[in-house]
N, C-alpha and C positions, 0 to 999 in steps of 0.2 A: 889325574891328581895333580895337583900343582905343586913344582918344586920350589921350597923357598930361598930365596938368594940369600947371600952371606952378608953379614952386616956390613963389612967394607963396601961392597956393592951398592946397598942401598945407600950410604953416606955419600958416595961418589956419585950416584944420580942427584940427589938432593943438592951436593956442591954445585953442579952444572946447570942446574933448575929444571932436570926432568923430571917428569910426573909419571908414578907409576900407573900403569895401564888398569882402571876399576874392571871390577870383578863384579858382577851381578850377584848380588845375597839371595840366600835361597829363599823360596817362598815364604814357609816357616817364621824365618828370622824377618822378613819383612811385614808380615802378619804381626808378631811380637813387637815392632818399632812404633807400628802404626796404632796397635792399641795402648802402646805405653803414650804416645803422642797424645792421643784422646783423652786417656785418664788426666795428662797434664793439664790439657786446656780445659778439661771440667774442674780440675782444682781450681786452677788460676779462676775459671769464671765464678766458683762458689768464693772466694779469696774475695774477688771484684764486691762479690753484692756485699758479704760481711761487712768492706768498707764502706758502703753506701749507707746512707742516714736511713733510720727505719722507718718501712712503710706507715703510710698514714693509716689505721685502721679503715674498713669501710663506713662511711655514714649510715647506721643501721637506726638511725631516730625513726624513721618513716615507716619501719619496715612492719611493728605491730599495724599501723593503721592500714598497711597494704593487704595483711593477711587479712584483719577483720571485715575490711571492705570486700575482699574477695569472697571470703566465705559468707559473709551475709548476703552477696547478690546472690552466690550459688542457691543460699537454702529460700531467701526469700520469693525467688519466681514460682515455688512450688507449694507456698503457704496461701492462704486465705488473705482475706483483707481485715477481716476481725482478729485473727493470731498477728498479722504484720502489727496493725497495731497496739494490740498488748505487749509484743514484745519491744516496741518501740519505749512506749511508756513506764515498762519494766526497767531498762536501760538509763530512761531518765531519771527516774528513781534513785538507780543505784548512783548513777554519776552525783547527785546533788548531795545523798548521804556522803559519798567520800569525798566531794571537795568542803561539806561543811565540816565533816572529822578532821581535815587536815588543817582548815582555818582554825577550829578549837585547839587542836595539838599547838599551832604555833602560837595562838595568841596565849594559851597557856604558859609557853614555853619562854615568851617575853615578861611575862609577869613574874614568873618566878625567878628570872635571872637575868643576868645581862649578857649579851653576845659578844667573846672576843672578836679580833680580826681574823683569827684563821677560823672561825667558822663554829665555834666549839662553844657551848654555854656553860659561863660562869655563876655557879649559885651562889647567892647572897647568904650571910649569917656565918655563926661560927662553922668552923668543920670543913669552908666549902672546898669544893676542888671542880677541876674540870671533868666533866662528864660529856663524851665525845657521843653525839647520837647518827654518827655518820652510818653505822652500821646497823642501826635501829630500824624496826620497819617501817613507823613512820617518817624519819627521815628518808628512807626510801621510796615510801610512797608520794613523799613529797617532790622529791627530785624527778619521780617519773610522773607527775599529774600533769603536764603539758602534753606526752606523748598519749596518758590515759585517757584525758580530755578528747584531742584529735581522733582518736580510734574512736571512742563513743560516739562523737557527733557525725564521723562518717559512716558510722553503722546505723545509727537513727535515720542520717540522710537517706541511705539507701532502702530502706525499710519503709519510708514515708512516700518516695517515688513508686516504687511498687504497689504500696496499697491504692495511691492515687488513681496508679493505671487501673487497679484489679475493678477498682468501685466504678469508674468511669467505662468501663468495657461491659461491665455487669450490667449497667442501666441502658446500655444501648440498645435499640430495636434491632440493629443490623446482627450484634452480637446474639440475640435470643433467637434469630429466623436462623443465624447459623448452626444453633445450638438443636434446633429442630429439625436440622436437615432440609430445609425447603430447597426448591428449585427456583433460583432468582435471575432477571435479568439486572446484569450489573453494568456501571458505570465507573470502569478504572484509569486511575492516572499512573501511567508507569515509571517508577522511582529510579530505575537504570535499564539501561541498554540489555535486550532479549541475547544471552549467550548459547550457542549448542552445548548441549548436554556429551556429544560424542558416544550415542549408543550402538554398542556394536550389532543388536539385534534390533530386529523391529524398525518401525518408521523413526527417522530423526525428528528429535525436539529440541526446543530452546525453553530454558529457564529465566525467570527473571521477579523481582518483586513488585509488587502494584500496592496503592490504597483504593479500598473502594468508597467511592466518593457518595454513589446513591444505588438504590436496588429498590426494587418491587416485587412482589410476592404476594399473589392471591388478592390482589386489587389493592395491595398497601404499599403507599409510598414511604421508602425508609432514606434517612439521610444520616451522614456521620464520617467518620475516617477511620476506617478496618485496615490493618495492615495484613497482606495474604502475597504468598510465595504462588507463585503461576508456572505452571508445567504446561506447554502448548506446542499445536502444532509449526510446523516450518513456516506458517504462513505469516504467524505473529513475527519472524524474525526480522523485518523492514522495518520495526517501528522502533523510537528511539527513546529515550529516557525524558519525561516531561509531556509525553504525548497522551492525549485521554481516547479510549475507545470504548465502544457498546459490545457486551458478550450475554449469554446466559450458563450457568452451570448451578452445582451444588460445593459448596463452600466445607471441607473438613476441618472441624476444629484440630488446632493443631496442639502438641503437647505444651504441659506449662513451660519447659526449658526454652523453648523456641521462641525466638523475638518476633514471629510474626504470630497472628491470631488463629490462620488456618490455610491451608493449601486450596487451590482453587485448578480446576483440569477443564478449561472452557470446554463446550460442546458446539462452538460456532467458531469462524473465522471472525477478525476483527471488522466488526460495523461501527459507522459513523466514526470514521477514525478523525480526530481533529490535532493538527499539530501543536506544539508548544509556541506559544504565543511569543515574539519578541523577546525581553528578556534576556538574562542570563544562559539560560536554558538554550535557546535558538543561538545563541553566540558558540556556546559550549558544543552542541552537535556540528555546527560547521566548521569548526576547529578539528572536531575528532575526523568528519567524514573528509576533509581536505586531505590530511595527513595520509589517512588509509589510501585514497587516490592517488597520491605522490608517491608511495611505497609501493603500489602494485604496478604504477607507470614504469617504474625503475627495474623491478624484480621479477615482473612476471614471467618474464621470458627466460630471464638467468638464471635463477634460482626461485623454484616455487616454495622451498623451505622457508627462506629469506622472506618473501612476501608474505607469507603466513605468521612465521614468528617476530618481525621485527614490530608490529602493533602493540603484540603481546608484553615486548619488554620495554616498550616504552610509553604505555597507557593500560596496560591488563587487556587489550582485546585479543581474545584468544580465537575469534568467529573463523579466520579464514586457515588455522594453525590446521595441517595434517593429523590423522589419528596416530598414524603411525610415528611421526615425529613426537608427539604428546607421549604415547606409550615409552618412547626411547628413553623421554627427559624424566620421565616417573622412573625409571629403570636406573638410570646414575643420580637421581636427586637433583636434578637441575630444574624444576617445574617451580620453583621460589623466585625464578627470573622471570616468568611470564605474570607473576601477581604482585603486582608493584606492591613493594616492600619497604620496610624502612631505610632499607640503603637509598633507594632511588629516590627517597625524599630529603633525605639527609646531602646527597650529591647536588639536587637540586638547591638546596637553602645555600650550601657551601658557596656554589658555583657562584649563585647570585651577591651572595657577601662578598665574596673575593673579587668579583668583576668588577662593583659598586667601589669597595674601596680601596681598589688600585687605580681609579679614578680619582681620587681623593675626595669621593663623596664622605660627608658627615657619617658620623656611626648612626645617630640617631633616625636620621634619612635612610641611611643603608638597610637598618633594620627595620624599617617600616616599608620600604620596597620590597625586601627580601619575606618577610612575611606575607606581602601581598602576592606576592609570587606563586610562593607556596601555597596560599589558598584558594589561587588560580589553578596550580597544577592538582591539587585535590578533587575541585570542582570537575575537572577537566575525566582524570581516571577513576572519579568515584569514591565516596567514602569507606574504603573496606576498614576493617579494623586495623590491620596493620599499617594502613596508608594515617588514620587517625592517630595512631599510639606515636608513629614516626613523626605528623606535622605536630602533636601537641609537644611532645618532647623535642623536637626542634625549634619551636617559639620560647620554649623555658629556658634554653641552652644559650638562644641568641638574649635572652632577656640577661642571663646572667652574665654572658659575657659584656652587654650595653654595660653592666651596674659595676664593672670591676672586680667583680667576683671568679674566683676561680671555678671553673666548670666542675660539678661533681657528677659525673654518669648515673652511678649508684643513687643517688639523691632524686636526680631526675627523671629518672626511669621510673623510682616508686613514686614521684609525684604525676608522671603522665598516667600510671593504673589507677592511682585513685580518681584522677579527674573523669577520665574514659568508664570507669563502672559508676560513676555519679550518676554520669549522662546517659549510661545503659548499662541496667545491669545483666541485662543477657549476654554480654560479652564473656561473664563469668564462665560460660561451657561452649566459648566460640574456638574452633581449634586453630583457625589462621590467627587471632588474638593471643591463644597460648602460647604457640610456636613462634609468634614475631616478639615475645616478651622473654621466652625461654633463649631465644638465640641472642638478643640483646645482653641479658644476664649472663651467657658463658663468656662472650666477648669482655665483660666486665670484670668478670671472676676470675677466669684463666688464660685471657686470649693473651696479655703482656707476658705472663709467665712461660707460657707455651712459645712464645716468640725467643724469650731467652732461652729456655731449655733446647731449643731445637737451631739455634744462633750457635751454640758450642760443635755442632757436628755440620752444619749447611752453611750456605752463605745467608748473608743476613735480608737480603730479598725473598731469597726462597724461602728462608725460615719465617717469614710474614705470611707469605702467599700460602704455605701449611696452614700455619697457625689458624688463621682467619677462619677457614672452613673447619677445620677441626674443632674449635672450641664451642663455633655454634652446632657443629653435629652431635659433640658428646652430649650436649644438654637438648638436643630437641629429638635425639633417636628415641627416646623410650617413650615419647606421645606418638612419634612418626608410627611405630609400630601397632598401635591401634587403629590408623588407618590403612596402614597397610604391609602387613606381617610378612615383609621380608627383610633379608640381611641385604644391602649393597654395599660390596666392599671398595666399590669405585668412585662412590660419591664425595671423598674428599679428593682423589687426583683429578675427577672429571671438575669439581670448583675450581680447584688448582689452576685448571688450564681455562676455565672461562673467566677466572677473575679479573683480567688485566683488559677486556674488552669492554667487561660492563660498565666502566664510568663514561667510556668513548661513546658506547651505544646510549646511554641514559641521558647524557647531557648534550650531546648532538642532536640525538633523537628529538628530546623535548624542544631546542631550539628549533628546530623545523616541524616540528607539530605547531608553534608557536605561529611561525611564518608562513604556514602552508596557506592559508587562506587569502593572504594579501602579498607574500611574493613567492610566487610558485619557483621559480627559477633556483632560489636559495633553498627552500624545501626540497627540491631534486637532488641539490648535492648533500644537504645533510641527509638524506636518506640513501645517498650512494655511498658514504661516509660511515654513518653509522650499521648501515645494512651489511657491511664487511665485518663489522664487529658480529652480528646477527648470523652472518653465514659461519662463522669459526665456531659458534656456540651449537649450531645445529649439526655440524659435522663432527665437533668433540664428542655430542650426544648420540649421534649415529653410530659413530666407532666404537664407543667404549661400550656401549650397550649390546654390542655385537659380539663382544669378547666372551670366551669362557667363564662362568662362576660368577657372570656380572649381576644375577639373582639370585640368589640361596633361600631357600626355605625357614622360616622364624615361626616360633609359638607364637600366636597371638592372645589377646586378652590379657590378663593380669601376669599371669606367668610370662608373658613376652616381654612386659614392660619391667618385671623383676630382674629377669634374666639380661636386658638389654642394660638396663643401670648397672648391675654386678660388672659386665664385660667393657663398660666406659668408665667406670671407677678403677677397674683393674688398669686398661690401659693409662689414666691417669698418676694410678702408683707407681706404674713400673717407671715413667718418666721422671715421678718426683725422687724415687730411689737411685737414681741412674745420674741425677743432676744437682741434688740436695741432699747429699748422704749423709751429713751430720745431721740437719734437721730432720732427715728420716730416722734416723737413728735412736736420736731424743722421742720422738714421736712413739717409738716402737718400745721403746724404755717405758713409756708412761704407760701405754697401754697392757704391757704385760705387768703392771705393777696393780693393774684393776683386776688383773683375774686372780682366783682363788690361789691359795697357798701351792693345793697339790698341782696344780695346771701349770704353773710359771716356768717349771724345768721341762716341758713339753709343747712349747710354744709352737715351735717347727713345723711337729706334728700334727699340732690341732690345723696350722695354716694348710699342709698336705691335705687333710682330710676334708678341711671346707672346699678347697680347691677341687679335690675328686668327686664330692658330693654335688658340687657346683655343675661339674662338667657331666656327670650322669645325669642330673637332671634336665639340663638341655639337650642331652642325647636323647632319652628317653621321649621328651616332648616333640623334637624333630621326626622321631620314629613315628609317632601316632599320628603326624599329619596326613 
């Protein structure tokens, strides 16, 4: 026990400049001080946010068009051509009726009175007074008319495009032969390079999309263009996109929701192979082959994981990736790095724009050159749904910047979704497309808020590194459960550790891919630099996948989606309550006012019961696995 010195002794020490030796504070006192400091920082952050101007609300004018287009695309692919035309004509009639009603109402209002500068109608004659139509149904309908017209036009366009495809395929001799299940001799044109399926049991196989250009069955020759998905032996693995080959087999009709007409398992190895002749496809093949050669020459002896992973991170080619590394990346949620996503396209476009503008290239020329470079990148890596979405959104964003208007991510995302669904309605049920949209939507809606919330407790750079994968994962996890019913707790830490090298791998690797066929030494340097980042990603995947509880059981199906959504909503609610206490209290009081009178004094008990019920539901679902 420390004996307290007399007061005059402390005065003497202070007079001669002696400092009283510091005494370590007890642990509980230090913890209280730390919590008090954290509360002070949270209060300062909330006060600073209150002083900032009111945030602009998200631009939701295109939201009805997105919802209508997506719903129409999802439904149209399972309807017959006659029903599609009937629905389209009905919508056109409704649109014309609404438009006529608005025009008649507007003309009647203009004849009955004159409009004042503040937008209200002033009636003529005795006893006239101002009658505001701002809250009336016709006025609201007139205000929403542009959005309604755009939505209807998008829906009719989707229905019409699907109906035209349905009729064209129904009249095709190839389609009829496929429906009869006939064994045919087929001439195929590969749409993309075959990719290994990574099967654990049985012989290894490859999968690719192709177009049947011609076929013969029972002496009948048939021509057309029938899209099919092929699962074949490894003998097909050496072919490239654009090659043509002859084979035989039976095409099994696909489900109406699939983007292809049928599935083919060739009964022979590829015959009469004809490589792609000249043109862009030959250049694409040369670029891909030269880059893969440079990567393997640099990393085959040093790191087999890097040699297999780097082509996947740069151009989505996972053919040389080890199956154990693929499983490790799935366990920790890093597989999106090997499927060229929106982030890759954004980095390529941003790098081109920054490089050209830094040497004072005019904005119009820089925009055109960057768009051409992005188009070339998409051609090389293949037009996957996520790549198409990112390419369209990046082009629209570049046009917005070129026009001098601020970039609105929400409006650009909505526009890109509508454009892509109009071009390919079958994207509505494509998981890659859905996950790409959800990840971008998460970053747009809660990404910035997560950075602000986490920056109170963490350094800014660390808050940004955590917030980006956190926001994307919170929105994507409910859909990922449908593909893989597992809970991966290390997804966010793994993405946070991999994030710093992704930009280097993408930009340097893309440069190496472009110059691999013409400047091999520079491609080797790029392979070494970008390969170092790929090695780090592989190390993170293998290390974190080997940790305890890296993959936990989770319910599948609808209940898994609902439970994951509730878990993510609870996490966002906790962050919201911690960081924006006043707004959270106001929202809680508003929700409490909506409850029945007898429940308002027991809201805490209701919350506990709901939480306990959800926990019991999750426990019962997990125990059944």
